[in-house]
C-alpha positions as a Markdown table, in Angstrom:
| # | Residue | x | y | z |
|---|---|---|---|---|
| 1 | Met | -33.6 | 34.9 | -38.6 |
| 2 | Ser | -33.1 | 33.2 | -35.4 |
| 3 | Ser | -35.9 | 31.7 | -33.2 |
| 4 | Gln | -37.6 | 34.2 | -30.8 |
| 5 | Ala | -38.3 | 31.9 | -28.0 |
| 6 | Thr | -35.1 | 30.7 | -25.7 |
| 7 | Ile | -34.4 | 27.3 | -27.0 |
| 8 | His | -35.0 | 24.4 | -24.6 |
| 9 | Ile | -32.9 | 21.5 | -25.7 |
| 10 | Gly | -34.7 | 19.0 | -23.5 |
| 11 | Gln | -38.2 | 19.7 | -25.0 |
| 12 | Ile | -36.5 | 19.5 | -28.4 |
| 13 | Val | -35.0 | 16.3 | -28.0 |
| 14 | Arg | -38.2 | 14.8 | -26.1 |
| 15 | Asn | -40.6 | 16.1 | -28.7 |
| 16 | Ala | -38.3 | 14.5 | -31.7 |
| 17 | Ile | -38.5 | 11.0 | -29.8 |
| 18 | Val | -42.1 | 11.4 | -29.2 |
| 19 | Phe | -42.7 | 12.0 | -32.8 |
| 20 | Asn | -40.3 | 9.1 | -34.0 |
| 21 | Ala | -42.5 | 6.0 | -34.9 |
| 22 | Gln | -39.3 | 3.8 | -34.7 |
| 23 | Arg | -39.2 | 4.0 | -30.9 |
| 24 | Trp | -42.8 | 3.2 | -30.3 |
| 25 | Gln | -41.9 | -0.4 | -30.6 |
| 26 | Gly | -39.0 | -0.3 | -28.3 |
| 27 | Thr | -38.5 | 0.0 | -24.8 |
| 28 | Pro | -40.7 | 3.3 | -23.4 |
| 29 | Phe | -38.2 | 6.1 | -22.8 |
| 30 | Ala | -38.7 | 8.3 | -19.5 |
| 31 | Met | -39.9 | 11.4 | -20.8 |
| 32 | Asp | -40.0 | 13.0 | -17.5 |
| 33 | Glu | -36.6 | 12.3 | -16.6 |
| 34 | Leu | -35.0 | 13.4 | -20.1 |
| 35 | Leu | -35.5 | 17.2 | -19.6 |
| 36 | Gln | -33.3 | 16.7 | -16.2 |
| 37 | Thr | -31.1 | 14.2 | -18.1 |
| 38 | Val | -29.9 | 16.9 | -20.7 |
| 39 | Asn | -29.5 | 19.7 | -18.0 |
| 40 | Asp | -27.4 | 17.4 | -16.0 |
| 41 | Leu | -25.5 | 16.6 | -19.1 |
| 42 | Phe | -24.6 | 20.2 | -19.9 |
| 43 | Thr | -24.0 | 21.1 | -16.1 |
| 44 | Leu | -21.6 | 18.0 | -15.9 |
| 45 | Leu | -19.7 | 19.4 | -19.0 |
| 46 | His | -19.7 | 22.9 | -17.1 |
| 47 | Gln | -18.6 | 21.5 | -13.7 |
| 48 | Arg | -15.6 | 19.3 | -15.4 |
| 49 | Lys | -14.5 | 22.7 | -17.7 |
| 50 | Met | -14.7 | 20.8 | -20.8 |
| 51 | Lys | -13.9 | 22.5 | -24.2 |
| 52 | Tyr | -16.6 | 21.6 | -26.5 |
| 53 | Val | -19.0 | 22.8 | -29.1 |
| 54 | Leu | -22.7 | 22.5 | -30.0 |
| 55 | Val | -23.2 | 21.5 | -33.4 |
| 56 | Gly | -26.0 | 19.6 | -35.6 |
| 57 | Gly | -29.4 | 20.4 | -35.6 |
| 58 | Ile | -29.8 | 21.7 | -32.0 |
| 59 | Ala | -27.4 | 24.4 | -32.9 |
| 60 | Leu | -29.1 | 25.0 | -36.0 |
| 61 | Leu | -32.2 | 26.1 | -34.0 |
| 62 | Gln | -30.4 | 29.0 | -33.0 |
| 63 | Tyr | -30.7 | 30.7 | -36.5 |
| 64 | Ile | -33.5 | 28.4 | -38.5 |
| 65 | Gln | -36.8 | 27.1 | -37.2 |
| 66 | Gly | -38.2 | 23.8 | -37.9 |
| 67 | Arg | -35.3 | 21.6 | -37.3 |
| 68 | Asn | -36.1 | 18.5 | -35.5 |
| 69 | Thr | -33.6 | 16.0 | -33.6 |
| 70 | Glu | -33.1 | 13.6 | -30.9 |
| 71 | Asp | -29.3 | 13.6 | -30.7 |
| 72 | Ile | -26.9 | 16.0 | -29.4 |
| 73 | Asp | -24.1 | 16.8 | -31.4 |
| 74 | Leu | -20.7 | 18.1 | -30.0 |
| 75 | Ile | -17.2 | 18.7 | -31.3 |
| 76 | Phe | -14.9 | 17.2 | -28.6 |
| 77 | Asp | -11.4 | 16.1 | -27.9 |
| 78 | Ile | -11.3 | 12.3 | -27.5 |
| 79 | Thr | -8.4 | 12.7 | -24.4 |
| 80 | Ala | -11.7 | 15.0 | -22.9 |
| 81 | Leu | -14.3 | 12.1 | -23.3 |
| 82 | Lys | -11.9 | 10.0 | -20.8 |
| 83 | Lys | -12.6 | 12.6 | -18.1 |
| 84 | Leu | -16.2 | 11.6 | -18.5 |
| 85 | Pro | -16.7 | 8.1 | -17.2 |
| 86 | Glu | -20.6 | 9.1 | -16.9 |
| 87 | Ile | -20.6 | 8.8 | -20.8 |
| 88 | Thr | -20.7 | 5.4 | -22.3 |
| 89 | Ile | -19.0 | 5.4 | -25.8 |
| 90 | Thr | -20.8 | 2.7 | -27.7 |
| 91 | Ser | -18.8 | 3.3 | -31.1 |
| 92 | Arg | -15.9 | 5.1 | -32.6 |
| 93 | Asp | -13.9 | 5.5 | -35.6 |
| 94 | Val | -11.1 | 7.8 | -36.5 |
| 95 | Tyr | -13.2 | 11.3 | -36.3 |
| 96 | Phe | -16.6 | 10.2 | -34.7 |
| 97 | Ala | -17.9 | 8.6 | -31.8 |
| 98 | Arg | -21.2 | 7.6 | -30.2 |
| 99 | Gly | -22.2 | 7.6 | -26.8 |
| 100 | His | -24.8 | 7.4 | -24.4 |
| 101 | Tyr | -25.6 | 9.7 | -21.0 |
| 102 | Gln | -28.3 | 7.9 | -19.0 |
| 103 | Gly | -30.2 | 7.0 | -22.3 |
| 104 | Leu | -29.3 | 10.0 | -24.2 |
| 105 | Asn | -27.9 | 9.8 | -27.3 |
| 106 | Ile | -24.8 | 11.9 | -28.0 |
| 107 | Asp | -22.8 | 12.1 | -31.2 |
| 108 | Phe | -19.0 | 13.3 | -31.1 |
| 109 | Leu | -17.5 | 14.9 | -33.6 |
| 110 | Leu | -13.7 | 14.4 | -32.8 |
| 111 | Ala | -11.3 | 17.5 | -32.7 |
| 112 | Lys | -8.6 | 15.1 | -34.0 |
| 113 | Asn | -10.3 | 16.1 | -37.4 |
| 114 | Pro | -8.4 | 19.0 | -38.7 |
| 115 | Leu | -11.6 | 20.7 | -39.9 |
| 116 | Phe | -13.6 | 20.2 | -36.6 |
| 117 | Ala | -10.7 | 21.7 | -34.7 |
| 118 | His | -10.8 | 24.4 | -36.9 |
| 119 | Val | -14.4 | 25.1 | -36.3 |
| 120 | Gln | -14.0 | 24.5 | -32.5 |
| 121 | Lys | -11.1 | 27.1 | -32.7 |
| 122 | His | -12.5 | 29.8 | -34.7 |
| 123 | His | -16.1 | 29.5 | -35.2 |
| 124 | Val | -18.0 | 29.5 | -31.9 |
| 125 | Val | -20.2 | 32.1 | -30.2 |
| 126 | Gln | -22.0 | 31.7 | -26.6 |
| 127 | Gln | -25.4 | 31.1 | -27.2 |
| 128 | Pro | -28.2 | 31.5 | -24.6 |
| 129 | Phe | -30.5 | 28.0 | -24.5 |
| 130 | Phe | -33.2 | 27.3 | -21.7 |
| 131 | Glu | -30.4 | 24.9 | -19.7 |
| 132 | Arg | -27.7 | 27.5 | -19.8 |
| 133 | Thr | -25.5 | 29.5 | -22.1 |
| 134 | Ile | -23.6 | 27.0 | -24.5 |
| 135 | Pro | -20.6 | 27.3 | -26.8 |
| 136 | Thr | -22.3 | 27.0 | -30.2 |
| 137 | Ala | -21.1 | 26.8 | -33.7 |
| 138 | Thr | -21.7 | 30.1 | -35.7 |
| 139 | Ile | -23.4 | 29.9 | -39.1 |
| 140 | Ser | -19.9 | 29.9 | -40.9 |
| 141 | Gly | -19.1 | 26.9 | -38.7 |
| 142 | Leu | -22.2 | 25.0 | -39.4 |
| 143 | Leu | -22.0 | 25.8 | -43.4 |
| 144 | Leu | -18.3 | 24.5 | -43.1 |
| 145 | Leu | -19.3 | 21.4 | -41.1 |
| 146 | Lys | -22.5 | 20.5 | -43.6 |
| 147 | Leu | -20.4 | 21.4 | -46.8 |
| 148 | Tyr | -17.7 | 19.1 | -45.8 |
| 149 | Ala | -20.0 | 16.3 | -45.0 |
| 150 | Leu | -22.0 | 16.3 | -48.2 |
| 151 | Pro | -19.5 | 14.7 | -50.6 |
| 152 | Ser | -19.1 | 11.6 | -48.3 |
| 153 | Leu | -23.0 | 11.4 | -48.0 |
| 154 | Tyr | -23.2 | 11.3 | -51.7 |
| 155 | Arg | -20.7 | 8.6 | -52.1 |
| 156 | Gln | -22.4 | 6.4 | -49.4 |
| 157 | Gly | -25.8 | 7.0 | -51.3 |
| 158 | Asn | -27.3 | 8.5 | -48.2 |
| 159 | Phe | -30.3 | 10.3 | -49.9 |
| 160 | Ala | -32.1 | 11.4 | -46.8 |
| 161 | Arg | -29.1 | 12.7 | -45.2 |
| 162 | Val | -28.2 | 14.7 | -48.4 |
| 163 | Gly | -31.7 | 16.3 | -48.6 |
| 164 | Leu | -31.4 | 17.3 | -45.0 |
| 165 | Tyr | -28.1 | 18.8 | -45.0 |
| 166 | Glu | -28.7 | 20.6 | -48.6 |
| 167 | Asn | -32.0 | 21.8 | -47.2 |
| 168 | Asp | -29.8 | 23.2 | -44.0 |
| 169 | Val | -27.4 | 24.9 | -46.1 |
| 170 | Ala | -29.5 | 26.4 | -48.4 |
| 171 | Thr | -32.0 | 27.7 | -45.5 |
| 172 | Leu | -28.9 | 29.2 | -43.9 |
| 173 | Met | -27.8 | 30.9 | -47.4 |
| 174 | Phe | -31.2 | 32.2 | -47.8 |
| 175 | Tyr | -31.9 | 33.9 | -44.6 |
| 176 | Tyr | -28.4 | 35.1 | -44.1 |
| 177 | Ala | -26.5 | 35.7 | -47.3 |
| 178 | Pro | -23.3 | 34.8 | -46.4 |
| 179 | His | -20.5 | 35.3 | -48.9 |
| 180 | Met | -20.3 | 31.5 | -49.9 |
| 181 | Gln | -16.9 | 32.0 | -51.6 |
| 182 | Asp | -15.1 | 33.1 | -48.7 |
| 183 | Ile | -16.9 | 29.8 | -47.3 |
| 184 | Val | -15.3 | 27.3 | -49.9 |
| 185 | Thr | -11.8 | 29.3 | -49.5 |
| 186 | Glu | -12.0 | 28.4 | -45.8 |
| 187 | Leu | -12.9 | 24.9 | -46.5 |
| 188 | Thr | -10.3 | 24.3 | -49.4 |
| 189 | Pro | -7.4 | 23.1 | -47.1 |
| 190 | Phe | -9.4 | 20.4 | -45.6 |
| 191 | Val | -10.8 | 18.6 | -48.6 |
| 192 | Ser | -9.6 | 17.0 | -51.7 |
| 193 | Ala | -9.9 | 18.5 | -55.0 |
| 194 | Gln | -12.5 | 15.9 | -55.9 |
| 195 | Asp | -14.6 | 16.9 | -52.8 |
| 196 | Leu | -13.9 | 20.7 | -53.5 |
| 197 | Thr | -15.5 | 20.7 | -56.9 |
| 198 | Ala | -18.5 | 18.6 | -55.7 |
| 199 | Ile | -19.2 | 21.1 | -53.1 |
| 200 | Gln | -18.6 | 24.1 | -55.4 |
| 201 | Asp | -21.5 | 22.3 | -57.8 |
| 202 | Ile | -23.7 | 21.8 | -54.7 |
| 203 | Ile | -23.4 | 25.6 | -53.8 |
| 204 | Ala | -24.2 | 26.8 | -57.6 |
| 205 | Asp | -27.3 | 24.4 | -57.7 |
| 206 | Leu | -28.4 | 25.7 | -54.2 |
| 207 | Glu | -28.1 | 29.5 | -55.3 |
| 208 | Gln | -29.8 | 28.8 | -58.5 |
| 209 | Arg | -32.7 | 27.3 | -56.2 |
| 210 | Ile | -32.8 | 30.1 | -54.1 |
| 211 | Ser | -32.8 | 32.5 | -57.1 |
| 212 | Arg | -35.7 | 30.4 | -58.4 |
| 213 | Phe | -37.4 | 30.8 | -55.3 |
| 214 | Lys | -37.0 | 34.7 | -55.0 |
| 215 | Arg | -38.0 | 35.0 | -58.6 |
| 216 | Thr | -41.1 | 32.9 | -58.4 |
| 217 | Asn | -42.0 | 34.7 | -54.8 |
| 218 | Asn | -41.7 | 38.2 | -56.4 |
| 219 | Asp | -43.8 | 37.3 | -59.4 |
| 220 | Glu | -46.9 | 36.4 | -57.4 |
């Protein structure tokens, strides 16, 4: 299952901002300029020959419909960011950074993380977007990233993001039927034994949920 129309990243981000009620109390966003800002960002990355991978909600839209996000998520090398003074880094820890480009939010998954580097090396496909063709995570790459993040989100008690990530994984599993044991095997070197058990439990729960849905749907 993939979307039929070419995905316009600028419009996706703009629509998400428009429907984010929390922004209504703040400074109005220059919506007309946003489309050009998104286009300028990817043009800049192309001109500087940056090595990056589009992940997150925008990448998911190449495979499933209905995802909504106002951020752009990229796997990136932290040293490469130094070649982009146009992007202001507002926060950073070991494996993540957040920045702004002309008011546009960008979340960076830093390739210093072994799994992020693995996805960048092995799970990338060139996908056509309205703005240009962009290196984008594959279905397997997105599954690896989502499952990797879930145990940490559980520990943080971040129920909203747990639900969002589990739904992303379940939807990819439902429509594309990936071999989840292969995903688990590939993920194993990058997670602790405790997290691996949690991930296997999550997958088993999602498989049961999908099975119930299919059984109920067939009975109707």
